[in-house]
C-alpha positions in Angstrom: 168.8 57.6 -39.1 167.1 59.3 -41.8 167.3 63.2 -42.5 164.5 64.8 -43.9 164.0 68.4 -44.7 161.9 70.5 -42.4 158.9 71.1 -44.7 158.2 67.3 -44.8 157.3 67.4 -41.2 153.6 66.2 -40.6 151.5 65.7 -37.4 152.2 62.5 -35.8 155.7 62.2 -37.0 158.5 61.4 -34.5 162.0 63.5 -34.9 165.1 64.0 -32.6 166.3 67.2 -31.8 169.3 68.1 -29.2 169.2 64.4 -28.3 165.2 64.3 -27.3 162.7 62.4 -28.9 159.9 64.7 -30.1 156.2 63.9 -31.4 154.8 66.5 -33.9 151.4 67.6 -32.7 150.8 70.4 -35.4 152.7 72.0 -38.1 151.9 75.0 -40.5 153.9 76.0 -43.4 154.1 79.6 -43.3 155.3 82.2 -46.1 155.3 85.9 -44.4 155.1 88.7 -46.9 158.7 88.7 -48.9 160.5 86.8 -46.3 161.5 82.9 -46.8 159.0 80.2 -46.0 159.3 78.3 -42.6 157.3 75.4 -40.7 156.2 76.2 -37.3 156.1 73.2 -35.3 154.4 72.2 -32.0 156.2 69.5 -30.4 155.7 67.2 -27.5 158.8 65.7 -25.7 158.1 61.9 -25.3 160.1 61.5 -22.1 158.8 64.5 -20.3 155.1 65.3 -21.9 156.3 68.9 -22.2 155.1 70.8 -25.4 157.5 73.5 -27.1 157.0 75.3 -30.3 159.6 75.5 -32.8 160.3 77.5 -36.0 162.3 75.7 -38.8 163.6 77.4 -42.0 162.6 75.7 -45.1 166.0 74.7 -45.9 166.4 73.3 -42.2 167.1 69.4 -42.1 165.5 67.2 -39.2 166.4 63.8 -38.1 163.4 61.7 -38.1 163.3 59.2 -35.5 164.0 55.4 -35.9 160.9 53.7 -34.5 159.1 50.6 -35.3 155.3 50.9 -36.7 152.5 48.7 -36.6 149.4 49.1 -38.8 146.4 49.6 -36.3 142.6 49.7 -36.8 141.0 52.7 -34.5 138.0 50.9 -32.7 136.5 53.7 -30.1 137.4 56.3 -27.6 136.6 56.8 -24.1 137.2 59.7 -21.7 141.2 59.8 -21.7 142.0 56.8 -24.1 141.7 55.5 -27.5 141.4 51.9 -28.3 143.0 50.1 -31.1 143.4 46.7 -32.7 146.7 45.5 -34.5 145.6 44.4 -38.0 148.3 41.9 -38.1 147.9 39.7 -34.7 144.7 41.0 -33.5 145.7 42.2 -30.3 144.0 45.2 -28.6 145.9 48.1 -26.8 145.1 51.5 -25.3 146.9 54.8 -26.3 146.4 58.0 -24.3 144.6 60.9 -26.1 147.5 63.0 -25.0 150.0 60.8 -27.1 147.4 61.1 -30.1 147.1 64.9 -29.8 144.9 67.0 -32.4 145.0 63.9 -34.8 142.3 62.6 -32.9 139.9 64.8 -34.6 140.7 63.2 -37.7 139.8 59.5 -36.5 136.6 57.7 -37.1 135.7 54.0 -36.1 137.7 51.4 -38.2 140.1 53.9 -39.8 143.6 52.2 -40.2 146.7 54.1 -39.6 150.3 53.3 -38.6 151.2 53.8 -34.7 154.9 54.4 -34.1 156.6 52.5 -31.1 159.6 53.5 -29.3 161.0 50.7 -26.9 158.0 49.2 -27.3 155.7 52.2 -25.9 153.3 53.8 -28.2 154.6 57.3 -29.0 152.3 58.7 -32.0 150.5 58.0 -35.1 150.4 58.8 -38.4 147.3 59.7 -40.2 146.3 58.8 -43.9 146.6 61.9 -46.0 143.1 62.4 -46.3 139.9 61.2 -44.5 136.3 61.4 -45.3 134.0 62.8 -42.4 130.3 63.8 -42.5 129.0 67.3 -41.8 126.8 67.4 -38.5 126.4 71.4 -38.2 126.8 74.1 -40.6 124.9 77.0 -41.7 122.0 76.2 -44.4 123.4 75.4 -48.0 122.5 78.0 -50.6 120.5 77.1 -53.5 122.2 77.5 -56.8 125.3 78.1 -55.3 128.5 77.2 -57.0 132.1 76.8 -56.2 133.6 80.2 -55.3 135.8 81.9 -52.8 133.4 82.1 -50.1 133.8 79.8 -47.4 131.7 78.9 -44.3 132.5 77.0 -41.3 131.3 73.3 -40.7 131.3 71.1 -37.8 132.1 67.2 -38.5 131.4 64.1 -36.9 134.8 64.2 -34.7 134.4 67.7 -33.6 136.9 69.2 -36.1 136.0 72.5 -37.6 136.7 73.4 -41.5 136.1 76.0 -43.9 133.7 74.5 -46.4 131.9 76.0 -49.4 128.5 77.3 -49.0 126.8 74.5 -51.0 127.7 71.8 -48.4 124.8 70.9 -46.3 124.4 68.8 -43.2 124.7 65.2 -43.6 127.0 65.4 -46.6 130.3 63.7 -46.3 133.4 65.6 -47.3 137.1 64.7 -47.8 139.3 66.6 -45.6 143.5 66.7 -46.3 145.0 65.9 -42.7 148.2 67.5 -43.2 146.9 71.2 -43.6 143.3 70.6 -42.1 141.7 71.8 -45.1 138.4 71.0 -47.1 139.4 69.1 -50.4 136.0 67.9 -52.0 132.5 66.6 -51.5 132.4 62.8 -51.5 
């Protein structure tokens, strides 16, 4: 049993709350006005599949579930499942997109990640902190545009939409932070 601060919650992580095993689907750290910071998390119950939203105070502690993890390589996806290969023994397996959740938007072919198993059943994935994705649609880049706080939306190869600086053009590769879903830099 490991206890972690609520601020360390990340998408794909498994936690125990009130005796239930929950997968973190999405999390957001909020600091509203002059209030204390909080973590707003969207969680899925592994046993029932139901979803719940919970707000944790920054000082709250959560119990991280003890699970078995394996390094896996994402191969491809079909309509309902994602196909992975275990990099240790080359076994292939399918994991439902429902189990993966929004993390699917950061996955490209051959990306390596950690898949969590609870009682020999896949229950979640942990993405790398940053991934490189190609821009497939955005407004035209501006000549001579330099770094500024003006941003524009860009659709990436996986369907993820992020805000990028005006000098980013279609076909460029950018680095995206998987914990916050933000543009980091051009690659």
